[in-house]
C-alpha positions in Angstrom: 0.0 0.0 0.0 1.8 3.1 -1.3 0.6 6.2 0.7 1.3 9.8 -0.2 0.9 12.4 2.5 0.5 15.7 0.7 1.3 18.6 3.1 3.5 16.3 5.1 5.4 19.2 6.7 2.3 21.1 7.9 0.5 20.9 11.2 -2.2 18.4 10.1 0.3 16.5 7.9 2.5 15.9 10.9 -0.5 14.6 12.9 -1.4 12.3 9.9 2.0 10.7 10.0 1.7 10.2 13.8 -1.8 8.7 13.4 -0.7 6.4 10.6 2.0 5.0 12.8 -0.2 4.7 15.9 -2.9 2.8 14.0 -0.3 0.6 12.3 -1.7 1.5 8.9 -0.5 -0.9 6.3 2.1 1.4 4.6 4.5 -0.4 2.4 5.9 2.8 0.9 5.5 6.3 2.3 5.7 9.3 0.0 5.9 12.6 1.9 4.9 15.4 -0.4 5.1 19.2 0.1 5.6 22.5 -1.8 8.8 23.1 -3.7 10.4 25.0 -0.8 10.2 21.9 1.3 11.4 19.4 -1.3 14.5 17.5 -0.1 13.8 18.0 3.6 13.6 14.8 5.6 10.7 13.7 7.8 10.8 10.7 10.1 8.2 7.9 10.1 8.5 4.9 12.4 12.2 5.5 13.0 13.0 5.8 9.3 13.9 9.0 7.4 12.1 9.9 4.1 12.9 12.7 1.7 10.1 15.1 0.8 9.2 15.1 -2.9 7.3 17.7 -5.0 3.8 17.3 -6.4 4.5 16.1 -9.9 7.1 13.6 -8.7 4.4 12.2 -6.3 1.8 12.0 -9.1 4.3 10.1 -11.2 4.9 7.7 -8.3 1.3 6.5 -8.6 0.4 6.0 -4.9 -2.6 3.9 -4.0 -3.9 6.6 -1.7 -3.0 10.2 -1.3 -3.9 11.9 2.0 -4.2 15.7 1.2 -3.8 18.4 3.7 -2.2 21.3 1.8 -5.0 23.8 1.3 -7.9 24.3 -1.1 -6.0 25.8 -4.0 -3.5 23.0 -4.0 -6.3 20.4 -3.8 -8.2 22.0 -6.7 -5.1 21.9 -8.9 -3.5 18.6 -7.9 -6.2 16.2 -6.7 -7.5 15.6 -10.2 -3.9 15.0 -11.4 -3.4 12.3 -8.7 -6.9 10.8 -9.5 -6.1 10.7 -13.2 -2.9 8.7 -12.4 -5.1 6.1 -10.6 -4.5 7.4 -7.0 -7.5 7.7 -4.6 -7.4 11.1 -3.0 -8.8 11.8 0.4 -8.8 15.6 0.7 -8.8 17.5 4.0 -9.5 21.0 2.5 -12.8 22.7 1.7 -12.1 22.4 -2.0 -14.4 19.4 -2.8 -16.8 19.2 0.1 -19.8 20.8 -1.5 -19.1 19.5 -5.0 -22.3 17.4 -5.8 -20.1 14.8 -7.6 -17.9 14.2 -4.5 -18.7 12.2 -1.3 -18.3 14.0 2.1 -17.5 11.3 4.5 -17.5 10.6 8.3 -16.8 6.8 8.3 -19.1 6.0 11.2 -22.0 7.7 9.5 -21.8 7.3 5.7 -18.7 5.3 4.6 -21.0 2.8 3.0 -21.7 5.4 0.2 -18.2 5.0 -1.1 -17.4 3.0 -4.3 -14.2 2.2 -6.2 -15.2 4.9 -8.7 -14.7 7.6 -6.0 -11.2 8.9 -6.8 -11.6 12.2 -4.9 -13.2 11.9 -1.4 -13.8 14.9 0.8 -13.0 15.0 4.5 -15.4 17.4 6.3 -14.5 20.5 8.3 -13.2 19.8 11.9 -16.1 21.5 13.7 -18.7 19.7 11.5 -17.2 16.2 12.1 -17.5 16.3 15.9 -21.0 17.7 15.7 -22.5 15.3 13.2 -21.0 12.3 14.8 -23.2 13.1 17.9 -26.2 14.3 15.8 -26.4 11.3 13.4 -27.8 8.7 15.8 -30.2 11.2 17.3 -31.4 12.3 13.9 -32.3 8.7 13.1 -34.2 8.3 16.3 -36.0 11.7 16.8 -35.6 13.6 13.5 -33.7 16.9 13.8 -35.6 20.0 12.8 -33.1 22.7 13.8 -29.6 23.1 15.2 -28.1 26.2 16.9 -24.4 25.8 17.4 -21.8 28.1 19.0 -18.2 27.0 18.7 -15.1 27.7 20.8 -12.3 26.8 18.4 -8.7 26.1 19.1 -6.0 28.2 17.4 -4.5 25.0 16.0 -7.3 25.2 13.5 -5.6 28.3 12.0 -2.2 26.7 11.9 1.4 27.1 13.2 1.4 30.9 12.8 -1.5 31.2 15.3 0.2 29.0 17.8 3.3 31.2 17.5 1.2 34.3 17.9 -0.3 33.0 21.2 3.2 31.9 22.5 4.6 35.4 21.6 1.8 37.1 23.4 2.2 34.9 26.5 5.9 35.9 26.5 5.2 39.6 25.8 7.1 39.4 22.5 6.1 41.3 19.3 5.8 38.9 16.4 3.9 38.0 13.3 0.1 38.0 13.7 -2.1 35.2 12.4 -5.2 37.2 13.5 -6.2 40.9 13.3 -6.3 41.1 17.1 -4.4 39.5 20.1 -5.7 36.0 20.9 -4.2 35.8 24.4 -6.9 36.7 27.0 -9.3 37.2 24.1 -12.1 35.6 22.1 -12.4 36.5 18.4 -15.9 36.0 16.9 -14.5 35.3 13.4 -13.2 32.0 12.1 -12.3 32.2 8.4 -13.4 35.1 6.1 -16.9 36.6 5.9 -19.4 35.7 3.2 -22.0 38.1 1.8 -24.7 37.0 4.2 -22.6 38.2 7.2 -21.7 34.7 8.3 -18.1 33.4 8.1 -17.1 30.5 5.9 -16.6 28.4 9.0 -20.2 29.0 10.1 -21.6 28.2 6.7 -19.5 25.0 6.5 -21.4 23.8 9.7 -24.7 24.6 7.9 -24.0 23.1 4.4 -21.8 20.1 5.4 -24.2 18.9 8.2 -27.1 18.8 5.7 -24.9 16.9 3.1 -23.4 14.3 5.5 -26.8 13.6 7.2 -28.4 13.6 3.7 -31.2 15.9 4.8 -31.5 19.4 3.4 -34.5 20.1 5.6 -32.4 20.4 8.7 -32.1 24.1 9.7 -28.6 25.0 11.0 -27.3 28.3 12.3 -23.9 28.8 13.7 -21.6 31.3 15.5 -17.9 30.3 15.3 -15.4 31.9 17.8 -11.7 31.5 18.1 -10.4 31.1 21.7 -6.9 30.9 23.1 -6.9 27.1 23.4 -4.5 24.7 21.9 -6.1 21.3 22.6 -9.3 21.2 20.6 -12.7 22.6 19.5 -15.7 22.9 21.9 -19.3 23.4 20.8 -22.5 24.3 22.6 -25.2 22.6 20.5 -29.0 23.2 20.8 -31.1 20.7 18.9 -34.8 20.8 18.2 -36.4 17.4 17.2 -39.7 16.6 15.6 -40.3 14.0 18.3 -39.9 14.1 22.0 -37.1 12.2 23.8 -36.0 10.9 27.1 -32.7 12.4 28.3 -31.4 9.0 29.6 -32.3 7.4 26.4 -30.3 10.1 24.5 -27.3 9.3 26.8 -27.7 5.6 26.1 -27.9 6.1 22.3 -24.7 8.2 22.4 -23.0 5.7 24.8 -23.4 3.0 22.1 -22.3 5.3 19.2 -18.9 4.4 17.7 -16.3 7.1 18.2 -18.4 9.0 20.8 -17.6 9.1 24.6 -20.2 10.3 27.0 -18.8 12.4 29.9 -21.9 13.6 31.7 -22.1 13.4 35.5 -22.9 16.6 37.4 -22.3 15.0 40.8 -18.6 14.4 39.9 -18.2 17.5 37.7 -17.6 15.3 34.7 -17.9 17.0 31.4 -15.8 17.3 28.2 -12.9 19.8 28.1 -10.3 20.4 25.4 -7.4 19.7 27.8 -8.6 16.1 28.1 -9.6 15.7 24.4 -6.1 16.7 23.1 -4.3 13.8 21.5 -7.4 11.5 21.5 -9.5 10.3 18.5 -12.9 10.2 20.2 -15.6 12.9 20.2 -16.7 13.7 23.8 -20.2 14.8 24.7 -21.7 16.0 28.0 -23.9 18.6 29.7 -26.8 16.7 28.1 -30.0 18.3 29.2 -33.5 19.3 28.1 -33.9 22.8 26.9 -36.8 23.9 29.2 -37.6 26.9 27.1 -38.8 24.9 24.1 -40.5 21.6 23.3 -38.5 18.6 22.0 -35.2 20.5 22.4 -31.9 19.3 23.8 -28.7 21.1 24.9 -25.2 19.4 24.6 -21.5 20.3 24.9 -19.3 18.5 22.3 -15.5 18.5 22.4 -12.8 16.9 20.1 -9.2 17.3 19.1 -9.6 19.2 15.8 -6.3 18.0 14.4 -7.1 14.3 15.1 -10.8 13.3 14.6 -11.4 16.7 13.1 -8.8 16.2 10.4 -6.0 13.5 10.4 -7.8 10.6 12.1 -11.0 10.9 10.1 -9.0 11.0 6.8 -7.1 7.9 7.8 -10.3 6.1 8.9 -11.7 6.8 5.4 -8.5 5.2 4.0 -8.9 2.2 6.4 -12.5 1.7 5.2 -11.4 1.8 1.5 -8.8 -1.0 2.2 -11.2 -3.1 4.3 -14.0 -2.8 1.6 -11.4 -3.6 -1.1 -12.1 -0.3 -2.9 -8.4 0.4 -3.5 
C-alpha cells in the first residue's frame, strides 16, 4: 500500500504521520509530499527517514492513496492529477466538500456510500465532524428540525502561525500576527473570512456540510464560530430541536453506544468534556446533556474533540482504512 501524504510538513500532515504510525496503517511505501520549498527536507516515520518530494514527482509515483492536507487551491489543482494517475485522494481541505459529484465522509456515518469509482473523497470540516458524529444517531431516532451551534475553536485550526502568535503574546514578544487582534486573553468572533450573508465561511460549513453528511437538506442549522486561546481542541455548545420528544437518559444511552463517541456527563462528579482532556485523542466527547426547558422537544449538549485528530487527520485515515477493508483500493 503506497501512501502519499500531501502537506506532510504542515501541522495536520505531521499529525497524519503520527496517526498512521499509531494505528499501524499498512504502509508499504510512504511518499511525503510538500511544496517546492520543502522538497529535499527529511521527515521521520516509524524511525526511518524519508525525503520530501514535489507534487509532480508524487503524481508520477502512482500512490494507491493520497492523503491531502495542503489547502484548497493545492487540492483543486493537484487532486484531479493524482486521481487521473489512478490514485484515490482523500482531501482535507474545503475544495471538494460541496461538489455534488464528490462524497463527504465521516466513516461512522456514511462510509457505505463509497465505491471504487470515488477517486476524490472529501473530508469534512473539523467543527462539522465532531457535531455530526453526535447528531447522526439522534437524527435517526428523533428527526432533527433545527440546530443552533456556538463553537469555541482552538488556534491550531488556524495553523502554526496562530500557535506562534499566542506563544509570543504569552511571552510579551512582538511577532507576526495570524489574527487581526491579540488572541491571548481574548475571544475572536471570526473563524475564516466573511461571506456576503454576514456569516463566516466556518459558520456556513457547519450549515452546508451537516445537511450533506446527514443527507437531509431540511435540517435548519445556524452557527456562530469563535476563536479562543486554546491549543487542545474545539468545543461546541449545541442546541437541537427534534420533531419527536425524547428521554434524556435514552439520549445518553444512544450516544454511549455510538462508535467514536464518549459520554462524559455526571454533574455529581463535575464530569464533562474539556479540550485539555480531548487533546491527543481520537474520540468525540459529549456532556452537559440536558433538556432545553424553554422549548418543546429540544436538547442542549456540549461537544469537544481534538480538531487535528478526529477533526482532520484521524477521520482522513479512517476513510483510507475503510477503502482498504472494503477492497475499494
